[in-house]
C-alpha positions as CSV (number, residue, x, y, z in Angstrom):
1,X,-11.1,-9.8,30.8
2,X,-12.0,-9.3,27.1
3,X,-14.4,-6.8,28.1
4,X,-11.5,-4.5,28.9
5,X,-9.4,-5.0,25.5
6,X,-9.5,-1.8,23.2
7,X,-10.4,-2.5,19.6
8,X,-7.6,-1.9,17.4
9,X,-7.8,1.6,15.5
10,X,-6.7,2.6,12.3
11,X,-6.7,6.3,11.3
12,X,-8.7,6.6,14.7
13,X,-11.6,4.4,13.6
14,X,-12.3,1.4,15.9
15,X,-11.8,-1.8,13.5
16,X,-13.1,-5.6,13.8
17,X,-10.4,-7.6,11.8
18,X,-13.8,-9.2,9.9
19,X,-14.4,-5.4,8.9
20,X,-11.5,-5.0,6.9
21,X,-11.4,-6.5,3.2
22,X,-8.1,-8.4,2.1
23,X,-7.3,-5.7,-0.6
24,X,-7.9,-3.0,2.1
25,X,-5.6,-4.6,4.5
26,X,-2.8,-5.3,1.6
27,X,-3.1,-1.5,0.5
28,X,-2.5,-0.5,4.2
29,X,0.7,-2.6,4.1
30,X,1.8,-1.2,1.1
31,X,1.4,2.4,2.5
32,X,3.2,1.7,5.1
33,X,5.9,0.0,3.5
34,X,6.2,2.2,0.4
35,X,5.7,5.6,2.5
36,X,7.9,4.9,5.5
37,X,4.6,5.4,7.8
38,X,6.0,4.4,11.0
39,X,2.6,4.8,12.8
40,X,0.7,3.0,10.3
41,X,3.2,0.2,10.1
42,X,3.2,-0.1,14.0
43,X,-0.3,-0.5,14.4
44,X,-0.3,-3.2,11.5
45,X,2.4,-4.8,13.4
46,X,0.6,-5.1,16.7
47,X,-2.6,-6.4,14.5
48,X,-0.6,-9.1,12.3
49,X,1.1,-10.4,15.5
50,X,-2.5,-11.2,17.1
51,X,-3.2,-12.8,13.5
52,X,-0.4,-15.0,13.7
53,X,-1.5,-16.4,16.8
54,X,-5.0,-17.0,15.4
55,X,-6.8,-20.6,16.1
56,X,-7.4,-20.2,12.2
57,X,-4.4,-21.7,10.4
58,X,-5.0,-19.6,7.1
59,X,-5.2,-16.3,9.3
60,X,-2.2,-17.2,11.5
61,X,-0.4,-17.8,8.1
62,X,-1.4,-14.3,6.7
63,X,-0.3,-13.0,9.8
64,X,2.7,-14.3,9.2
65,X,3.4,-13.5,5.7
66,X,2.5,-9.5,6.1
67,X,4.9,-9.3,9.4
68,X,7.7,-10.1,7.4
69,X,6.5,-8.1,4.3
70,X,6.1,-5.0,6.9
71,X,9.9,-5.8,8.1
72,X,10.9,-5.5,4.6
73,X,11.3,-9.0,3.4
74,X,10.9,-8.8,-0.2
75,X,9.8,-12.6,-0.8
76,X,8.2,-14.6,2.0
77,X,7.2,-17.9,1.8
78,X,3.4,-18.1,0.9
79,X,3.0,-21.6,2.1
80,X,-0.4,-22.1,3.9
81,X,-2.2,-19.4,2.5
82,X,-5.4,-20.3,0.5
83,X,-4.5,-19.7,-3.6
84,X,-6.7,-16.7,-3.9
85,X,-5.2,-15.1,-0.8
86,X,-1.6,-16.0,-2.0
87,X,-2.2,-14.3,-5.7
88,X,-3.2,-11.1,-3.9
89,X,0.0,-11.0,-1.9
90,X,1.8,-11.6,-4.7
91,X,0.2,-9.0,-6.5
92,X,1.2,-6.7,-3.4
93,X,4.6,-8.0,-3.5
94,X,4.7,-7.3,-7.4
95,X,4.0,-3.7,-7.2
96,X,6.1,-3.0,-3.8
97,X,9.2,-4.4,-6.2
98,X,8.5,-1.6,-8.8
99,X,8.1,1.2,-6.2
């Protein structure tokens, strides 16, 4: 049941998905990819898998895109993302290409 689910943690801090802004989330993805931070990558992977199953289509689309980026895809399709989210993700992808 829901009571027994542990909140996901990042750096030991309990975190609600809503509590993390998109720029913070993208920064974590960047860090996991660029630094090869396997522990962070693993935590994000699990969180994005949950996001990808969200009933909210935009949330689910974002989860799918971020999963692809985590596994090393350089140019994932951003279809299904709202414009402002797609543009933030595009910015991150641009930074990743330059690293």
